[in-house]
Chimera marker file (.cmm) of the C-alpha trace (Angstrom):
<marker_set name="trace">
<marker id="1" x="16.997" y="-64.261" z="25.609" r="1" g="1" b="0" radius="0.5"/>
<marker id="2" x="17.938" y="-66.697" z="23.112" r="1" g="1" b="0" radius="0.5"/>
<marker id="3" x="18.483" y="-66.618" z="19.868" r="1" g="1" b="0" radius="0.5"/>
<marker id="4" x="15.496" y="-65.049" z="17.324" r="1" g="1" b="0" radius="0.5"/>
<marker id="5" x="14.051" y="-63.197" z="20.473" r="1" g="1" b="0" radius="0.5"/>
<marker id="6" x="12.924" y="-59.858" z="19.654" r="1" g="1" b="0" radius="0.5"/>
<marker id="7" x="14.859" y="-57.355" z="20.915" r="1" g="1" b="0" radius="0.5"/>
<marker id="8" x="13.310" y="-54.511" z="23.017" r="1" g="1" b="0" radius="0.5"/>
<marker id="9" x="15.221" y="-51.861" z="24.292" r="1" g="1" b="0" radius="0.5"/>
<marker id="10" x="16.240" y="-53.022" z="27.600" r="1" g="1" b="0" radius="0.5"/>
<marker id="11" x="19.922" y="-52.857" z="27.602" r="1" g="1" b="0" radius="0.5"/>
<marker id="12" x="20.230" y="-56.888" z="27.667" r="1" g="1" b="0" radius="0.5"/>
<marker id="13" x="21.193" y="-58.711" z="24.050" r="1" g="1" b="0" radius="0.5"/>
<marker id="14" x="17.737" y="-60.415" z="23.632" r="1" g="1" b="0" radius="0.5"/>
<marker id="15" x="18.899" y="-61.800" z="20.435" r="1" g="1" b="0" radius="0.5"/>
<marker id="16" x="21.895" y="-63.160" z="21.745" r="1" g="1" b="0" radius="0.5"/>
<marker id="17" x="23.856" y="-61.683" z="18.361" r="1" g="1" b="0" radius="0.5"/>
<marker id="18" x="26.569" y="-59.401" z="20.353" r="1" g="1" b="0" radius="0.5"/>
<marker id="19" x="24.835" y="-56.460" z="20.389" r="1" g="1" b="0" radius="0.5"/>
<marker id="20" x="22.790" y="-54.913" z="23.471" r="1" g="1" b="0" radius="0.5"/>
<marker id="21" x="19.014" y="-53.221" z="22.071" r="1" g="1" b="0" radius="0.5"/>
<marker id="22" x="20.287" y="-52.750" z="18.134" r="1" g="1" b="0" radius="0.5"/>
<marker id="23" x="17.076" y="-53.287" z="16.099" r="1" g="1" b="0" radius="0.5"/>
<marker id="24" x="15.058" y="-52.995" z="18.903" r="1" g="1" b="0" radius="0.5"/>
<marker id="25" x="11.137" y="-53.009" z="17.985" r="1" g="1" b="0" radius="0.5"/>
<marker id="26" x="10.551" y="-50.678" z="20.324" r="1" g="1" b="0" radius="0.5"/>
<marker id="27" x="13.362" y="-48.159" z="19.512" r="1" g="1" b="0" radius="0.5"/>
<marker id="28" x="12.632" y="-44.239" z="18.932" r="1" g="1" b="0" radius="0.5"/>
<marker id="29" x="13.715" y="-42.412" z="15.651" r="1" g="1" b="0" radius="0.5"/>
<marker id="30" x="16.141" y="-40.008" z="16.465" r="1" g="1" b="0" radius="0.5"/>
<marker id="31" x="17.859" y="-37.369" z="14.475" r="1" g="1" b="0" radius="0.5"/>
<marker id="32" x="21.858" y="-35.880" z="13.937" r="1" g="1" b="0" radius="0.5"/>
<marker id="33" x="22.255" y="-32.232" z="15.625" r="1" g="1" b="0" radius="0.5"/>
<marker id="34" x="25.452" y="-31.162" z="14.520" r="1" g="1" b="0" radius="0.5"/>
<marker id="35" x="24.809" y="-27.937" z="15.670" r="1" g="1" b="0" radius="0.5"/>
<marker id="36" x="23.200" y="-28.478" z="19.019" r="1" g="1" b="0" radius="0.5"/>
<marker id="37" x="20.425" y="-25.927" z="18.772" r="1" g="1" b="0" radius="0.5"/>
<marker id="38" x="18.203" y="-29.045" z="19.996" r="1" g="1" b="0" radius="0.5"/>
<marker id="39" x="17.149" y="-29.284" z="15.907" r="1" g="1" b="0" radius="0.5"/>
<marker id="40" x="17.977" y="-32.733" z="14.139" r="1" g="1" b="0" radius="0.5"/>
<marker id="41" x="18.636" y="-32.768" z="10.754" r="1" g="1" b="0" radius="0.5"/>
<marker id="42" x="15.825" y="-34.611" z="8.432" r="1" g="1" b="0" radius="0.5"/>
<marker id="43" x="18.085" y="-36.499" z="6.475" r="1" g="1" b="0" radius="0.5"/>
<marker id="44" x="19.835" y="-38.129" z="10.059" r="1" g="1" b="0" radius="0.5"/>
<marker id="45" x="17.092" y="-40.644" z="10.921" r="1" g="1" b="0" radius="0.5"/>
<marker id="46" x="18.318" y="-43.669" z="12.957" r="1" g="1" b="0" radius="0.5"/>
<marker id="47" x="16.948" y="-46.013" z="15.580" r="1" g="1" b="0" radius="0.5"/>
<marker id="48" x="17.821" y="-45.503" z="19.128" r="1" g="1" b="0" radius="0.5"/>
<marker id="49" x="16.677" y="-46.256" z="21.872" r="1" g="1" b="0" radius="0.5"/>
<marker id="50" x="17.735" y="-43.245" z="24.091" r="1" g="1" b="0" radius="0.5"/>
<marker id="51" x="17.949" y="-39.861" z="22.122" r="1" g="1" b="0" radius="0.5"/>
<marker id="52" x="20.887" y="-37.696" z="23.548" r="1" g="1" b="0" radius="0.5"/>
<marker id="53" x="24.705" y="-37.161" z="22.975" r="1" g="1" b="0" radius="0.5"/>
<marker id="54" x="23.632" y="-35.466" z="19.820" r="1" g="1" b="0" radius="0.5"/>
<marker id="55" x="20.565" y="-37.300" z="18.759" r="1" g="1" b="0" radius="0.5"/>
<marker id="56" x="17.518" y="-35.217" z="19.280" r="1" g="1" b="0" radius="0.5"/>
<marker id="57" x="13.493" y="-36.402" z="18.375" r="1" g="1" b="0" radius="0.5"/>
<marker id="58" x="12.870" y="-32.789" z="16.381" r="1" g="1" b="0" radius="0.5"/>
<marker id="59" x="13.878" y="-33.283" z="12.361" r="1" g="1" b="0" radius="0.5"/>
<marker id="60" x="13.199" y="-29.384" z="11.418" r="1" g="1" b="0" radius="0.5"/>
<marker id="61" x="16.951" y="-28.069" z="10.985" r="1" g="1" b="0" radius="0.5"/>
<marker id="62" x="17.087" y="-26.762" z="7.720" r="1" g="1" b="0" radius="0.5"/>
<marker id="63" x="20.369" y="-25.698" z="8.107" r="1" g="1" b="0" radius="0.5"/>
<marker id="64" x="22.042" y="-28.295" z="11.004" r="1" g="1" b="0" radius="0.5"/>
<marker id="65" x="25.736" y="-27.113" z="10.420" r="1" g="1" b="0" radius="0.5"/>
<marker id="66" x="24.855" y="-23.391" z="11.813" r="1" g="1" b="0" radius="0.5"/>
<marker id="67" x="23.514" y="-23.027" z="15.646" r="1" g="1" b="0" radius="0.5"/>
<marker id="68" x="21.689" y="-19.747" z="14.813" r="1" g="1" b="0" radius="0.5"/>
<marker id="69" x="19.185" y="-21.485" z="12.016" r="1" g="1" b="0" radius="0.5"/>
<marker id="70" x="16.721" y="-23.534" z="13.279" r="1" g="1" b="0" radius="0.5"/>
<marker id="71" x="12.589" y="-23.021" z="13.435" r="1" g="1" b="0" radius="0.5"/>
<marker id="72" x="11.714" y="-20.260" z="15.829" r="1" g="1" b="0" radius="0.5"/>
<marker id="73" x="15.172" y="-17.810" z="15.131" r="1" g="1" b="0" radius="0.5"/>
<marker id="74" x="15.254" y="-14.471" z="14.672" r="1" g="1" b="0" radius="0.5"/>
<marker id="75" x="15.340" y="-13.887" z="10.842" r="1" g="1" b="0" radius="0.5"/>
<marker id="76" x="17.667" y="-11.149" z="10.236" r="1" g="1" b="0" radius="0.5"/>
<marker id="77" x="18.027" y="-8.803" z="7.045" r="1" g="1" b="0" radius="0.5"/>
<marker id="78" x="21.189" y="-11.083" z="5.567" r="1" g="1" b="0" radius="0.5"/>
<marker id="79" x="19.631" y="-13.124" z="3.055" r="1" g="1" b="0" radius="0.5"/>
<marker id="80" x="19.632" y="-16.559" z="4.858" r="1" g="1" b="0" radius="0.5"/>
<marker id="81" x="16.319" y="-18.647" z="6.190" r="1" g="1" b="0" radius="0.5"/>
<marker id="82" x="17.141" y="-17.992" z="10.109" r="1" g="1" b="0" radius="0.5"/>
<marker id="83" x="13.825" y="-19.783" z="10.917" r="1" g="1" b="0" radius="0.5"/>
<marker id="84" x="13.569" y="-22.287" z="8.419" r="1" g="1" b="0" radius="0.5"/>
<marker id="85" x="10.032" y="-21.584" z="7.087" r="1" g="1" b="0" radius="0.5"/>
<marker id="86" x="11.178" y="-21.621" z="3.502" r="1" g="1" b="0" radius="0.5"/>
<marker id="87" x="11.721" y="-17.916" z="3.325" r="1" g="1" b="0" radius="0.5"/>
<marker id="88" x="14.422" y="-15.304" z="3.792" r="1" g="1" b="0" radius="0.5"/>
<marker id="89" x="14.482" y="-12.059" z="5.720" r="1" g="1" b="0" radius="0.5"/>
<marker id="90" x="10.739" y="-12.432" z="6.155" r="1" g="1" b="0" radius="0.5"/>
<marker id="91" x="9.866" y="-10.312" z="9.463" r="1" g="1" b="0" radius="0.5"/>
<marker id="92" x="13.452" y="-9.757" z="10.180" r="1" g="1" b="0" radius="0.5"/>
<marker id="93" x="13.629" y="-7.785" z="13.625" r="1" g="1" b="0" radius="0.5"/>
<marker id="94" x="16.436" y="-5.257" z="12.022" r="1" g="1" b="0" radius="0.5"/>
<marker id="95" x="14.170" y="-4.356" z="9.161" r="1" g="1" b="0" radius="0.5"/>
<marker id="96" x="13.761" y="-0.574" z="8.326" r="1" g="1" b="0" radius="0.5"/>
<marker id="97" x="10.285" y="1.341" z="8.311" r="1" g="1" b="0" radius="0.5"/>
<marker id="98" x="9.345" y="2.542" z="4.272" r="1" g="1" b="0" radius="0.5"/>
<marker id="99" x="7.002" y="3.824" z="3.016" r="1" g="1" b="0" radius="0.5"/>
<marker id="100" x="4.475" y="4.313" z="-0.189" r="1" g="1" b="0" radius="0.5"/>
<marker id="101" x="4.713" y="7.504" z="-2.738" r="1" g="1" b="0" radius="0.5"/>
<marker id="102" x="2.019" y="7.471" z="-4.886" r="1" g="1" b="0" radius="0.5"/>
<marker id="103" x="1.943" y="11.322" z="-6.226" r="1" g="1" b="0" radius="0.5"/>
<marker id="104" x="6.000" y="10.917" z="-6.532" r="1" g="1" b="0" radius="0.5"/>
<marker id="105" x="6.655" y="13.819" z="-4.585" r="1" g="1" b="0" radius="0.5"/>
<marker id="106" x="9.726" y="11.982" z="-2.575" r="1" g="1" b="0" radius="0.5"/>
<marker id="107" x="7.506" y="12.235" z="0.559" r="1" g="1" b="0" radius="0.5"/>
<marker id="108" x="5.342" y="9.172" z="1.749" r="1" g="1" b="0" radius="0.5"/>
<marker id="109" x="2.238" y="8.707" z="2.834" r="1" g="1" b="0" radius="0.5"/>
<marker id="110" x="2.420" y="7.691" z="6.782" r="1" g="1" b="0" radius="0.5"/>
<marker id="111" x="-0.950" y="5.459" z="6.593" r="1" g="1" b="0" radius="0.5"/>
<marker id="112" x="1.593" y="3.439" z="3.917" r="1" g="1" b="0" radius="0.5"/>
<marker id="113" x="4.593" y="2.728" z="6.357" r="1" g="1" b="0" radius="0.5"/>
<marker id="114" x="6.341" y="-1.044" z="5.977" r="1" g="1" b="0" radius="0.5"/>
<marker id="115" x="8.733" y="-3.297" z="7.255" r="1" g="1" b="0" radius="0.5"/>
<marker id="116" x="11.688" y="-4.278" z="5.048" r="1" g="1" b="0" radius="0.5"/>
<marker id="117" x="14.931" y="-5.452" z="4.573" r="1" g="1" b="0" radius="0.5"/>
<marker id="118" x="15.187" y="-3.284" z="1.052" r="1" g="1" b="0" radius="0.5"/>
<marker id="119" x="15.802" y="0.231" z="1.071" r="1" g="1" b="0" radius="0.5"/>
<marker id="120" x="12.974" y="2.259" z="0.385" r="1" g="1" b="0" radius="0.5"/>
<marker id="121" x="11.215" y="5.936" z="1.065" r="1" g="1" b="0" radius="0.5"/>
<marker id="122" x="11.805" y="6.885" z="4.579" r="1" g="1" b="0" radius="0.5"/>
<marker id="123" x="10.230" y="9.948" z="5.118" r="1" g="1" b="0" radius="0.5"/>
<marker id="124" x="6.154" y="9.481" z="5.510" r="1" g="1" b="0" radius="0.5"/>
<marker id="125" x="5.361" y="13.243" z="6.212" r="1" g="1" b="0" radius="0.5"/>
<marker id="126" x="3.176" y="13.453" z="3.331" r="1" g="1" b="0" radius="0.5"/>
<marker id="127" x="-0.223" y="14.948" z="4.567" r="1" g="1" b="0" radius="0.5"/>
<marker id="128" x="-1.627" y="14.364" z="1.046" r="1" g="1" b="0" radius="0.5"/>
<marker id="129" x="-0.141" y="12.013" z="-1.490" r="1" g="1" b="0" radius="0.5"/>
<marker id="130" x="-2.716" y="12.417" z="-4.348" r="1" g="1" b="0" radius="0.5"/>
<marker id="131" x="-0.744" y="16.101" z="-4.774" r="1" g="1" b="0" radius="0.5"/>
<marker id="132" x="2.993" y="16.528" z="-5.997" r="1" g="1" b="0" radius="0.5"/>
<marker id="133" x="2.534" y="19.629" z="-4.743" r="1" g="1" b="0" radius="0.5"/>
<marker id="134" x="1.879" y="19.227" z="-1.083" r="1" g="1" b="0" radius="0.5"/>
<marker id="135" x="4.570" y="18.127" z="1.177" r="1" g="1" b="0" radius="0.5"/>
<marker id="136" x="6.921" y="18.875" z="3.952" r="1" g="1" b="0" radius="0.5"/>
<marker id="137" x="9.422" y="21.478" z="2.203" r="1" g="1" b="0" radius="0.5"/>
<marker id="138" x="6.233" y="22.549" z="-0.426" r="1" g="1" b="0" radius="0.5"/>
<marker id="139" x="5.693" y="26.463" z="-0.813" r="1" g="1" b="0" radius="0.5"/>
<marker id="140" x="2.629" y="27.732" z="0.921" r="1" g="1" b="0" radius="0.5"/>
<marker id="141" x="0.028" y="29.195" z="-1.257" r="1" g="1" b="0" radius="0.5"/>
<marker id="142" x="-3.074" y="31.203" z="-0.371" r="1" g="1" b="0" radius="0.5"/>
<marker id="143" x="-5.424" y="28.770" z="-1.708" r="1" g="1" b="0" radius="0.5"/>
<marker id="144" x="-6.652" y="27.319" z="1.185" r="1" g="1" b="0" radius="0.5"/>
<marker id="145" x="-4.466" y="23.988" z="1.439" r="1" g="1" b="0" radius="0.5"/>
<marker id="146" x="-1.752" y="23.401" z="3.553" r="1" g="1" b="0" radius="0.5"/>
<marker id="147" x="1.101" y="22.505" z="0.918" r="1" g="1" b="0" radius="0.5"/>
<marker id="148" x="3.694" y="22.258" z="3.049" r="1" g="1" b="0" radius="0.5"/>
<marker id="149" x="2.108" y="19.428" z="5.827" r="1" g="1" b="0" radius="0.5"/>
<marker id="150" x="2.942" y="21.852" z="9.004" r="1" g="1" b="0" radius="0.5"/>
<marker id="151" x="-0.896" y="21.539" z="10.096" r="1" g="1" b="0" radius="0.5"/>
<marker id="152" x="-1.859" y="25.106" z="9.104" r="1" g="1" b="0" radius="0.5"/>
<marker id="153" x="-3.644" y="26.256" z="6.089" r="1" g="1" b="0" radius="0.5"/>
<marker id="154" x="-2.031" y="29.077" z="4.132" r="1" g="1" b="0" radius="0.5"/>
<marker id="155" x="0.603" y="30.062" z="6.797" r="1" g="1" b="0" radius="0.5"/>
<marker id="156" x="3.969" y="31.823" z="4.968" r="1" g="1" b="0" radius="0.5"/>
<marker id="157" x="2.500" y="31.357" z="1.904" r="1" g="1" b="0" radius="0.5"/>
<marker id="158" x="3.836" y="33.746" z="-0.516" r="1" g="1" b="0" radius="0.5"/>
<marker id="159" x="1.446" y="36.426" z="-2.737" r="1" g="1" b="0" radius="0.5"/>
<marker id="160" x="-0.070" y="37.074" z="0.856" r="1" g="1" b="0" radius="0.5"/>
<marker id="161" x="-1.965" y="40.530" z="0.271" r="1" g="1" b="0" radius="0.5"/>
<marker id="162" x="-2.466" y="42.871" z="3.473" r="1" g="1" b="0" radius="0.5"/>
<marker id="163" x="-6.108" y="42.960" z="4.699" r="1" g="1" b="0" radius="0.5"/>
<marker id="164" x="-7.777" y="46.425" z="6.598" r="1" g="1" b="0" radius="0.5"/>
<marker id="165" x="-10.765" y="46.524" z="8.749" r="1" g="1" b="0" radius="0.5"/>
<marker id="166" x="-13.607" y="48.840" z="6.662" r="1" g="1" b="0" radius="0.5"/>
<marker id="167" x="-14.924" y="49.899" z="10.260" r="1" g="1" b="0" radius="0.5"/>
<marker id="168" x="-16.939" y="52.802" z="8.704" r="1" g="1" b="0" radius="0.5"/>
<marker id="169" x="-17.968" y="50.303" z="5.704" r="1" g="1" b="0" radius="0.5"/>
<marker id="170" x="-17.130" y="53.369" z="3.215" r="1" g="1" b="0" radius="0.5"/>
<marker id="171" x="-15.087" y="50.484" z="1.138" r="1" g="1" b="0" radius="0.5"/>
<marker id="172" x="-11.142" y="52.005" z="2.213" r="1" g="1" b="0" radius="0.5"/>
<marker id="173" x="-9.501" y="49.829" z="5.178" r="1" g="1" b="0" radius="0.5"/>
<marker id="174" x="-8.189" y="51.718" z="8.545" r="1" g="1" b="0" radius="0.5"/>
<marker id="175" x="-4.307" y="51.313" z="8.392" r="1" g="1" b="0" radius="0.5"/>
<link id1="1" id2="2" r="1" g="1" b="0" radius="0.2"/>
<link id1="2" id2="3" r="1" g="1" b="0" radius="0.2"/>
<link id1="3" id2="4" r="1" g="1" b="0" radius="0.2"/>
<link id1="4" id2="5" r="1" g="1" b="0" radius="0.2"/>
<link id1="5" id2="6" r="1" g="1" b="0" radius="0.2"/>
<link id1="6" id2="7" r="1" g="1" b="0" radius="0.2"/>
<link id1="7" id2="8" r="1" g="1" b="0" radius="0.2"/>
<link id1="8" id2="9" r="1" g="1" b="0" radius="0.2"/>
<link id1="9" id2="10" r="1" g="1" b="0" radius="0.2"/>
<link id1="10" id2="11" r="1" g="1" b="0" radius="0.2"/>
<link id1="11" id2="12" r="1" g="1" b="0" radius="0.2"/>
<link id1="12" id2="13" r="1" g="1" b="0" radius="0.2"/>
<link id1="13" id2="14" r="1" g="1" b="0" radius="0.2"/>
<link id1="14" id2="15" r="1" g="1" b="0" radius="0.2"/>
<link id1="15" id2="16" r="1" g="1" b="0" radius="0.2"/>
<link id1="16" id2="17" r="1" g="1" b="0" radius="0.2"/>
<link id1="17" id2="18" r="1" g="1" b="0" radius="0.2"/>
<link id1="18" id2="19" r="1" g="1" b="0" radius="0.2"/>
<link id1="19" id2="20" r="1" g="1" b="0" radius="0.2"/>
<link id1="20" id2="21" r="1" g="1" b="0" radius="0.2"/>
<link id1="21" id2="22" r="1" g="1" b="0" radius="0.2"/>
<link id1="22" id2="23" r="1" g="1" b="0" radius="0.2"/>
<link id1="23" id2="24" r="1" g="1" b="0" radius="0.2"/>
<link id1="24" id2="25" r="1" g="1" b="0" radius="0.2"/>
<link id1="25" id2="26" r="1" g="1" b="0" radius="0.2"/>
<link id1="26" id2="27" r="1" g="1" b="0" radius="0.2"/>
<link id1="27" id2="28" r="1" g="1" b="0" radius="0.2"/>
<link id1="28" id2="29" r="1" g="1" b="0" radius="0.2"/>
<link id1="29" id2="30" r="1" g="1" b="0" radius="0.2"/>
<link id1="30" id2="31" r="1" g="1" b="0" radius="0.2"/>
<link id1="31" id2="32" r="1" g="1" b="0" radius="0.2"/>
<link id1="32" id2="33" r="1" g="1" b="0" radius="0.2"/>
<link id1="33" id2="34" r="1" g="1" b="0" radius="0.2"/>
<link id1="34" id2="35" r="1" g="1" b="0" radius="0.2"/>
<link id1="35" id2="36" r="1" g="1" b="0" radius="0.2"/>
<link id1="36" id2="37" r="1" g="1" b="0" radius="0.2"/>
<link id1="37" id2="38" r="1" g="1" b="0" radius="0.2"/>
<link id1="38" id2="39" r="1" g="1" b="0" radius="0.2"/>
<link id1="39" id2="40" r="1" g="1" b="0" radius="0.2"/>
<link id1="40" id2="41" r="1" g="1" b="0" radius="0.2"/>
<link id1="41" id2="42" r="1" g="1" b="0" radius="0.2"/>
<link id1="42" id2="43" r="1" g="1" b="0" radius="0.2"/>
<link id1="43" id2="44" r="1" g="1" b="0" radius="0.2"/>
<link id1="44" id2="45" r="1" g="1" b="0" radius="0.2"/>
<link id1="45" id2="46" r="1" g="1" b="0" radius="0.2"/>
<link id1="46" id2="47" r="1" g="1" b="0" radius="0.2"/>
<link id1="47" id2="48" r="1" g="1" b="0" radius="0.2"/>
<link id1="48" id2="49" r="1" g="1" b="0" radius="0.2"/>
<link id1="49" id2="50" r="1" g="1" b="0" radius="0.2"/>
<link id1="50" id2="51" r="1" g="1" b="0" radius="0.2"/>
<link id1="51" id2="52" r="1" g="1" b="0" radius="0.2"/>
<link id1="52" id2="53" r="1" g="1" b="0" radius="0.2"/>
<link id1="53" id2="54" r="1" g="1" b="0" radius="0.2"/>
<link id1="54" id2="55" r="1" g="1" b="0" radius="0.2"/>
<link id1="55" id2="56" r="1" g="1" b="0" radius="0.2"/>
<link id1="56" id2="57" r="1" g="1" b="0" radius="0.2"/>
<link id1="57" id2="58" r="1" g="1" b="0" radius="0.2"/>
<link id1="58" id2="59" r="1" g="1" b="0" radius="0.2"/>
<link id1="59" id2="60" r="1" g="1" b="0" radius="0.2"/>
<link id1="60" id2="61" r="1" g="1" b="0" radius="0.2"/>
<link id1="61" id2="62" r="1" g="1" b="0" radius="0.2"/>
<link id1="62" id2="63" r="1" g="1" b="0" radius="0.2"/>
<link id1="63" id2="64" r="1" g="1" b="0" radius="0.2"/>
<link id1="64" id2="65" r="1" g="1" b="0" radius="0.2"/>
<link id1="65" id2="66" r="1" g="1" b="0" radius="0.2"/>
<link id1="66" id2="67" r="1" g="1" b="0" radius="0.2"/>
<link id1="67" id2="68" r="1" g="1" b="0" radius="0.2"/>
<link id1="68" id2="69" r="1" g="1" b="0" radius="0.2"/>
<link id1="69" id2="70" r="1" g="1" b="0" radius="0.2"/>
<link id1="70" id2="71" r="1" g="1" b="0" radius="0.2"/>
<link id1="71" id2="72" r="1" g="1" b="0" radius="0.2"/>
<link id1="72" id2="73" r="1" g="1" b="0" radius="0.2"/>
<link id1="73" id2="74" r="1" g="1" b="0" radius="0.2"/>
<link id1="74" id2="75" r="1" g="1" b="0" radius="0.2"/>
<link id1="75" id2="76" r="1" g="1" b="0" radius="0.2"/>
<link id1="76" id2="77" r="1" g="1" b="0" radius="0.2"/>
<link id1="77" id2="78" r="1" g="1" b="0" radius="0.2"/>
<link id1="78" id2="79" r="1" g="1" b="0" radius="0.2"/>
<link id1="79" id2="80" r="1" g="1" b="0" radius="0.2"/>
<link id1="80" id2="81" r="1" g="1" b="0" radius="0.2"/>
<link id1="81" id2="82" r="1" g="1" b="0" radius="0.2"/>
<link id1="82" id2="83" r="1" g="1" b="0" radius="0.2"/>
<link id1="83" id2="84" r="1" g="1" b="0" radius="0.2"/>
<link id1="84" id2="85" r="1" g="1" b="0" radius="0.2"/>
<link id1="85" id2="86" r="1" g="1" b="0" radius="0.2"/>
<link id1="86" id2="87" r="1" g="1" b="0" radius="0.2"/>
<link id1="87" id2="88" r="1" g="1" b="0" radius="0.2"/>
<link id1="88" id2="89" r="1" g="1" b="0" radius="0.2"/>
<link id1="89" id2="90" r="1" g="1" b="0" radius="0.2"/>
<link id1="90" id2="91" r="1" g="1" b="0" radius="0.2"/>
<link id1="91" id2="92" r="1" g="1" b="0" radius="0.2"/>
<link id1="92" id2="93" r="1" g="1" b="0" radius="0.2"/>
<link id1="93" id2="94" r="1" g="1" b="0" radius="0.2"/>
<link id1="94" id2="95" r="1" g="1" b="0" radius="0.2"/>
<link id1="95" id2="96" r="1" g="1" b="0" radius="0.2"/>
<link id1="96" id2="97" r="1" g="1" b="0" radius="0.2"/>
<link id1="97" id2="98" r="1" g="1" b="0" radius="0.2"/>
<link id1="98" id2="99" r="1" g="1" b="0" radius="0.2"/>
<link id1="99" id2="100" r="1" g="1" b="0" radius="0.2"/>
<link id1="100" id2="101" r="1" g="1" b="0" radius="0.2"/>
<link id1="101" id2="102" r="1" g="1" b="0" radius="0.2"/>
<link id1="102" id2="103" r="1" g="1" b="0" radius="0.2"/>
<link id1="103" id2="104" r="1" g="1" b="0" radius="0.2"/>
<link id1="104" id2="105" r="1" g="1" b="0" radius="0.2"/>
<link id1="105" id2="106" r="1" g="1" b="0" radius="0.2"/>
<link id1="106" id2="107" r="1" g="1" b="0" radius="0.2"/>
<link id1="107" id2="108" r="1" g="1" b="0" radius="0.2"/>
<link id1="108" id2="109" r="1" g="1" b="0" radius="0.2"/>
<link id1="109" id2="110" r="1" g="1" b="0" radius="0.2"/>
<link id1="110" id2="111" r="1" g="1" b="0" radius="0.2"/>
<link id1="111" id2="112" r="1" g="1" b="0" radius="0.2"/>
<link id1="112" id2="113" r="1" g="1" b="0" radius="0.2"/>
<link id1="113" id2="114" r="1" g="1" b="0" radius="0.2"/>
<link id1="114" id2="115" r="1" g="1" b="0" radius="0.2"/>
<link id1="115" id2="116" r="1" g="1" b="0" radius="0.2"/>
<link id1="116" id2="117" r="1" g="1" b="0" radius="0.2"/>
<link id1="117" id2="118" r="1" g="1" b="0" radius="0.2"/>
<link id1="118" id2="119" r="1" g="1" b="0" radius="0.2"/>
<link id1="119" id2="120" r="1" g="1" b="0" radius="0.2"/>
<link id1="120" id2="121" r="1" g="1" b="0" radius="0.2"/>
<link id1="121" id2="122" r="1" g="1" b="0" radius="0.2"/>
<link id1="122" id2="123" r="1" g="1" b="0" radius="0.2"/>
<link id1="123" id2="124" r="1" g="1" b="0" radius="0.2"/>
<link id1="124" id2="125" r="1" g="1" b="0" radius="0.2"/>
<link id1="125" id2="126" r="1" g="1" b="0" radius="0.2"/>
<link id1="126" id2="127" r="1" g="1" b="0" radius="0.2"/>
<link id1="127" id2="128" r="1" g="1" b="0" radius="0.2"/>
<link id1="128" id2="129" r="1" g="1" b="0" radius="0.2"/>
<link id1="129" id2="130" r="1" g="1" b="0" radius="0.2"/>
<link id1="130" id2="131" r="1" g="1" b="0" radius="0.2"/>
<link id1="131" id2="132" r="1" g="1" b="0" radius="0.2"/>
<link id1="132" id2="133" r="1" g="1" b="0" radius="0.2"/>
<link id1="133" id2="134" r="1" g="1" b="0" radius="0.2"/>
<link id1="134" id2="135" r="1" g="1" b="0" radius="0.2"/>
<link id1="135" id2="136" r="1" g="1" b="0" radius="0.2"/>
<link id1="136" id2="137" r="1" g="1" b="0" radius="0.2"/>
<link id1="137" id2="138" r="1" g="1" b="0" radius="0.2"/>
<link id1="138" id2="139" r="1" g="1" b="0" radius="0.2"/>
<link id1="139" id2="140" r="1" g="1" b="0" radius="0.2"/>
<link id1="140" id2="141" r="1" g="1" b="0" radius="0.2"/>
<link id1="141" id2="142" r="1" g="1" b="0" radius="0.2"/>
<link id1="142" id2="143" r="1" g="1" b="0" radius="0.2"/>
<link id1="143" id2="144" r="1" g="1" b="0" radius="0.2"/>
<link id1="144" id2="145" r="1" g="1" b="0" radius="0.2"/>
<link id1="145" id2="146" r="1" g="1" b="0" radius="0.2"/>
<link id1="146" id2="147" r="1" g="1" b="0" radius="0.2"/>
<link id1="147" id2="148" r="1" g="1" b="0" radius="0.2"/>
<link id1="148" id2="149" r="1" g="1" b="0" radius="0.2"/>
<link id1="149" id2="150" r="1" g="1" b="0" radius="0.2"/>
<link id1="150" id2="151" r="1" g="1" b="0" radius="0.2"/>
<link id1="151" id2="152" r="1" g="1" b="0" radius="0.2"/>
<link id1="152" id2="153" r="1" g="1" b="0" radius="0.2"/>
<link id1="153" id2="154" r="1" g="1" b="0" radius="0.2"/>
<link id1="154" id2="155" r="1" g="1" b="0" radius="0.2"/>
<link id1="155" id2="156" r="1" g="1" b="0" radius="0.2"/>
<link id1="156" id2="157" r="1" g="1" b="0" radius="0.2"/>
<link id1="157" id2="158" r="1" g="1" b="0" radius="0.2"/>
<link id1="158" id2="159" r="1" g="1" b="0" radius="0.2"/>
<link id1="159" id2="160" r="1" g="1" b="0" radius="0.2"/>
<link id1="160" id2="161" r="1" g="1" b="0" radius="0.2"/>
<link id1="161" id2="162" r="1" g="1" b="0" radius="0.2"/>
<link id1="162" id2="163" r="1" g="1" b="0" radius="0.2"/>
<link id1="163" id2="164" r="1" g="1" b="0" radius="0.2"/>
<link id1="164" id2="165" r="1" g="1" b="0" radius="0.2"/>
<link id1="165" id2="166" r="1" g="1" b="0" radius="0.2"/>
<link id1="166" id2="167" r="1" g="1" b="0" radius="0.2"/>
<link id1="167" id2="168" r="1" g="1" b="0" radius="0.2"/>
<link id1="168" id2="169" r="1" g="1" b="0" radius="0.2"/>
<link id1="169" id2="170" r="1" g="1" b="0" radius="0.2"/>
<link id1="170" id2="171" r="1" g="1" b="0" radius="0.2"/>
<link id1="171" id2="172" r="1" g="1" b="0" radius="0.2"/>
<link id1="172" id2="173" r="1" g="1" b="0" radius="0.2"/>
<link id1="173" id2="174" r="1" g="1" b="0" radius="0.2"/>
<link id1="174" id2="175" r="1" g="1" b="0" radius="0.2"/>
</marker_set>
């Protein structure tokens, strides 16, 4: 300990300047953590011999005034970037499932489900998203297709004719 000595982190005023461990060569860089979430403000670097008392080693907080915002935080549909990845609302835990509707019939293809914070089409029951006449609630017709997406072909179809069995082959059906 003498004037001009190298100051090191040891709790002693090695260079006799009246400040203990000030500007110690083996000090660590720490960052102010104003919201106590364990992540510091990257613009608040300071050198210290010990980390603590609102100083942390991580400099990755994108909003050090909000403890709900830090790397690894859950995203929500609120326009904020809670996880500090540079994108707001991505992979939000409260996003809803929506569907694309290629044929514009108001019913989406269940294979096109996606999560989003922006409202979209919630009906994903279209069994043929290439035909606007095929969707849940559509009228069945006698055409060999399942227009109403209930899994049955031509059931409850309009224009169904009654057919009778012609057991004797004379061209006339048995009532």
